[in-house]
LUMLUM-177848 format. One record per residue (C-alpha): x, y, z; residue number from 1. Coordinates in steps of 0.001 Angstrom, whole numbers, plus 500000, padded with zeros to 6 digits. Layout:
<sites>
site east = X&north = Y&up = Z&mido = NUM
...
</sites>
This chain:
<sites>
site east = 030812&north = 691644&up = 886936&mido = 1
site east = 031472&north = 692595&up = 890545&mido = 2
site east = 028925&north = 689966&up = 891714&mido = 3
site east = 030845&north = 687290&up = 889734&mido = 4
site east = 034174&north = 688360&up = 891276&mido = 5
site east = 032646&north = 688215&up = 894705&mido = 6
site east = 031152&north = 684827&up = 893956&mido = 7
site east = 034474&north = 683495&up = 892581&mido = 8
site east = 036379&north = 684897&up = 895585&mido = 9
site east = 033814&north = 683335&up = 897981&mido = 10
site east = 034094&north = 679918&up = 896241&mido = 11
site east = 037899&north = 680077&up = 896264&mido = 12
site east = 037940&north = 681070&up = 899939&mido = 13
site east = 035475&north = 678337&up = 900872&mido = 14
site east = 037514&north = 675757&up = 898912&mido = 15
site east = 040708&north = 676879&up = 900610&mido = 16
site east = 039178&north = 676640&up = 904024&mido = 17
site east = 037846&north = 673140&up = 903276&mido = 18
site east = 041224&north = 671994&up = 901891&mido = 19
site east = 043190&north = 673198&up = 904853&mido = 20
site east = 040713&north = 671835&up = 907398&mido = 21
site east = 040822&north = 668407&up = 905729&mido = 22
site east = 044615&north = 668476&up = 905670&mido = 23
site east = 044602&north = 669393&up = 909360&mido = 24
site east = 042131&north = 666667&up = 910144&mido = 25
site east = 044236&north = 664096&up = 908280&mido = 26
site east = 047378&north = 665194&up = 910161&mido = 27
site east = 045498&north = 665037&up = 913466&mido = 28
site east = 044240&north = 661564&up = 912530&mido = 29
site east = 047752&north = 660374&up = 911627&mido = 30
site east = 049105&north = 661818&up = 914900&mido = 31
site east = 046294&north = 660080&up = 916807&mido = 32
site east = 047073&north = 656722&up = 915066&mido = 33
site east = 050770&north = 657059&up = 915852&mido = 34
site east = 049914&north = 657958&up = 919476&mido = 35
site east = 047563&north = 655045&up = 919769&mido = 36
site east = 050200&north = 652623&up = 918421&mido = 37
site east = 052789&north = 653907&up = 920868&mido = 38
site east = 050218&north = 653710&up = 923676&mido = 39
site east = 049479&north = 650070&up = 922794&mido = 40
site east = 053165&north = 649220&up = 923099&mido = 41
site east = 053355&north = 650848&up = 926529&mido = 42
site east = 050402&north = 648971&up = 927954&mido = 43
site east = 052111&north = 646164&up = 929811&mido = 44
site east = 050299&north = 642946&up = 930411&mido = 45
site east = 047555&north = 643582&up = 927810&mido = 46
site east = 047369&north = 640859&up = 925203&mido = 47
site east = 044948&north = 641782&up = 922375&mido = 48
site east = 045753&north = 638528&up = 920582&mido = 49
site east = 043694&north = 636404&up = 923046&mido = 50
site east = 040669&north = 634608&up = 921568&mido = 51
site east = 038058&north = 632260&up = 923021&mido = 52
site east = 038768&north = 629433&up = 920614&mido = 53
site east = 042095&north = 628319&up = 919145&mido = 54
site east = 042947&north = 625182&up = 917146&mido = 55
site east = 046086&north = 623289&up = 917990&mido = 56
site east = 047793&north = 622715&up = 914657&mido = 57
site east = 050392&north = 620059&up = 914021&mido = 58
site east = 052130&north = 619538&up = 910741&mido = 59
site east = 053735&north = 616182&up = 909862&mido = 60
site east = 056983&north = 618056&up = 909245&mido = 61
site east = 058455&north = 619356&up = 912522&mido = 62
site east = 060241&north = 622296&up = 910823&mido = 63
site east = 056942&north = 623464&up = 909342&mido = 64
site east = 055308&north = 623176&up = 912798&mido = 65
site east = 058063&north = 625257&up = 914285&mido = 66
site east = 057949&north = 627770&up = 911486&mido = 67
site east = 054179&north = 628203&up = 911922&mido = 68
site east = 054538&north = 628583&up = 915674&mido = 69
site east = 057042&north = 631385&up = 915200&mido = 70
site east = 054825&north = 632956&up = 912510&mido = 71
site east = 051904&north = 633045&up = 915005&mido = 72
site east = 054165&north = 634638&up = 917600&mido = 73
site east = 055039&north = 637386&up = 915100&mido = 74
site east = 051363&north = 637893&up = 914310&mido = 75
site east = 050600&north = 638099&up = 918027&mido = 76
site east = 053333&north = 640756&up = 918548&mido = 77
site east = 051892&north = 642834&up = 915666&mido = 78
site east = 048352&north = 642476&up = 917029&mido = 79
site east = 049766&north = 643856&up = 920298&mido = 80
site east = 051689&north = 646560&up = 918397&mido = 81
site east = 054910&north = 645359&up = 920019&mido = 82
site east = 057781&north = 645853&up = 917573&mido = 83
site east = 060443&north = 644485&up = 919952&mido = 84
site east = 058618&north = 641171&up = 920361&mido = 85
site east = 058042&north = 641040&up = 916550&mido = 86
site east = 061805&north = 641485&up = 916092&mido = 87
site east = 062588&north = 638718&up = 918566&mido = 88
site east = 060130&north = 636231&up = 917005&mido = 89
site east = 061264&north = 637124&up = 913468&mido = 90
site east = 064857&north = 636344&up = 914487&mido = 91
site east = 063711&north = 633003&up = 915987&mido = 92
site east = 061774&north = 632230&up = 912767&mido = 93
site east = 064803&north = 633033&up = 910670&mido = 94
site east = 066883&north = 630665&up = 912808&mido = 95
site east = 064350&north = 627877&up = 912325&mido = 96
site east = 064314&north = 628084&up = 908550&mido = 97
site east = 066755&north = 625824&up = 906697&mido = 98
site east = 069031&north = 627114&up = 903955&mido = 99
site east = 066858&north = 625256&up = 901407&mido = 100
site east = 066278&north = 627242&up = 898228&mido = 101
site east = 062484&north = 626817&up = 898696&mido = 102
site east = 062628&north = 628873&up = 901876&mido = 103
site east = 065039&north = 631604&up = 900682&mido = 104
site east = 062394&north = 634432&up = 900432&mido = 105
site east = 060787&north = 633424&up = 903736&mido = 106
site east = 064122&north = 633490&up = 905515&mido = 107
site east = 065182&north = 636835&up = 903939&mido = 108
site east = 061867&north = 638452&up = 904933&mido = 109
site east = 062135&north = 637193&up = 908503&mido = 110
site east = 065708&north = 638544&up = 908685&mido = 111
site east = 064587&north = 641989&up = 907445&mido = 112
site east = 061785&north = 642040&up = 909964&mido = 113
site east = 064255&north = 641202&up = 912723&mido = 114
site east = 066355&north = 644279&up = 911866&mido = 115
site east = 063750&north = 646982&up = 912475&mido = 116
site east = 061656&north = 648302&up = 915335&mido = 117
site east = 059515&north = 650320&up = 912961&mido = 118
site east = 056118&north = 648655&up = 913289&mido = 119
site east = 054903&north = 650012&up = 909923&mido = 120
site east = 057847&north = 648376&up = 908197&mido = 121
site east = 057326&north = 645208&up = 910160&mido = 122
site east = 053710&north = 645076&up = 909021&mido = 123
site east = 054816&north = 645546&up = 905448&mido = 124
site east = 057286&north = 642627&up = 905809&mido = 125
site east = 054578&north = 640615&up = 907547&mido = 126
site east = 052462&north = 640698&up = 904368&mido = 127
site east = 055316&north = 639089&up = 902384&mido = 128
site east = 056041&north = 636728&up = 905312&mido = 129
site east = 052407&north = 635647&up = 905150&mido = 130
site east = 052549&north = 634983&up = 901385&mido = 131
site east = 055705&north = 632888&up = 901848&mido = 132
site east = 054296&north = 631024&up = 904796&mido = 133
site east = 051168&north = 630156&up = 902848&mido = 134
site east = 053372&north = 628647&up = 900137&mido = 135
site east = 055106&north = 626460&up = 902680&mido = 136
site east = 052066&north = 625256&up = 904588&mido = 137
site east = 049998&north = 624680&up = 901501&mido = 138
site east = 052633&north = 622129&up = 900469&mido = 139
site east = 052835&north = 620547&up = 903917&mido = 140
site east = 050648&north = 617783&up = 905369&mido = 141
site east = 048579&north = 618791&up = 908401&mido = 142
site east = 048426&north = 616028&up = 911031&mido = 143
site east = 045738&north = 617835&up = 913089&mido = 144
site east = 044034&north = 621168&up = 913440&mido = 145
site east = 043167&north = 623988&up = 910992&mido = 146
site east = 044790&north = 627169&up = 909697&mido = 147
site east = 042551&north = 630154&up = 908999&mido = 148
site east = 043502&north = 632503&up = 906185&mido = 149
site east = 042136&north = 635904&up = 907149&mido = 150
site east = 041870&north = 639187&up = 905309&mido = 151
site east = 041545&north = 642847&up = 906181&mido = 152
site east = 040237&north = 644982&up = 903270&mido = 153
site east = 041485&north = 648222&up = 904731&mido = 154
site east = 045174&north = 647292&up = 905179&mido = 155
site east = 047702&north = 648956&up = 902906&mido = 156
site east = 045560&north = 651937&up = 901849&mido = 157
site east = 042543&north = 649774&up = 900946&mido = 158
site east = 044485&north = 647189&up = 898962&mido = 159
site east = 043962&north = 644712&up = 901751&mido = 160
site east = 046192&north = 642245&up = 903486&mido = 161
site east = 046088&north = 638546&up = 904442&mido = 162
site east = 047402&north = 636732&up = 907457&mido = 163
site east = 047186&north = 633237&up = 908969&mido = 164
site east = 045630&north = 632435&up = 912292&mido = 165
site east = 044909&north = 629538&up = 914681&mido = 166
site east = 041554&north = 631028&up = 915557&mido = 167
site east = 038470&north = 631922&up = 913538&mido = 168
site east = 038183&north = 635066&up = 915671&mido = 169
site east = 039782&north = 638070&up = 913986&mido = 170
site east = 042852&north = 639707&up = 915615&mido = 171
site east = 044172&north = 642107&up = 913050&mido = 172
site east = 048019&north = 642315&up = 912896&mido = 173
site east = 047910&north = 645237&up = 910494&mido = 174
site east = 046077&north = 647612&up = 912838&mido = 175
site east = 046434&north = 646090&up = 916298&mido = 176
site east = 043982&north = 647358&up = 918889&mido = 177
site east = 042922&north = 650305&up = 916643&mido = 178
site east = 040955&north = 647914&up = 914425&mido = 179
site east = 041362&north = 644672&up = 916275&mido = 180
site east = 038467&north = 642794&up = 914725&mido = 181
site east = 038538&north = 644261&up = 911211&mido = 182
site east = 038639&north = 641366&up = 908779&mido = 183
site east = 037181&north = 637999&up = 907925&mido = 184
site east = 038095&north = 634389&up = 907376&mido = 185
site east = 038617&north = 633784&up = 903655&mido = 186
site east = 039711&north = 630164&up = 903710&mido = 187
site east = 040373&north = 627206&up = 906061&mido = 188
site east = 043427&north = 625076&up = 905400&mido = 189
site east = 043105&north = 621521&up = 906745&mido = 190
</sites>
């Protein structure tokens, strides 16, 4: 009986130690991620969005070309973990979009992104912005170039997230320089 009590107490104690050490490790990891994100913002002149090969894309519709250019600028700001630039480019994107009913969700998402400097919220909005941009460009005619639809399986707690790029090389807007090359090309739009 005493041996069982000692064994139960030992198991409970070991479980408690394991639980609290994992919780501490998670908190340390979250603090480290926050610190790295802030650090990336403070590194002036570093552009993590640079790739060796980019495709110059031109749509037959000038508004779609402009919209995609602003979208890529937002993506670049998120890759660089720069919420102020993401805000600026989201505002420019919103101003580019017409009041057409087909662009209502895209415009609203860009406007929301332009209102916050919280990079986590911007990245959440960027997922919706990507979905809406895909709808627009899939209906548009491409005069030249290619658009790469890319995917990170780890974004959003393992649910994954898509984005569009002008390069086959991965530059992850959901994690920035913490997981810069996490992802793969899932489709090419021509």
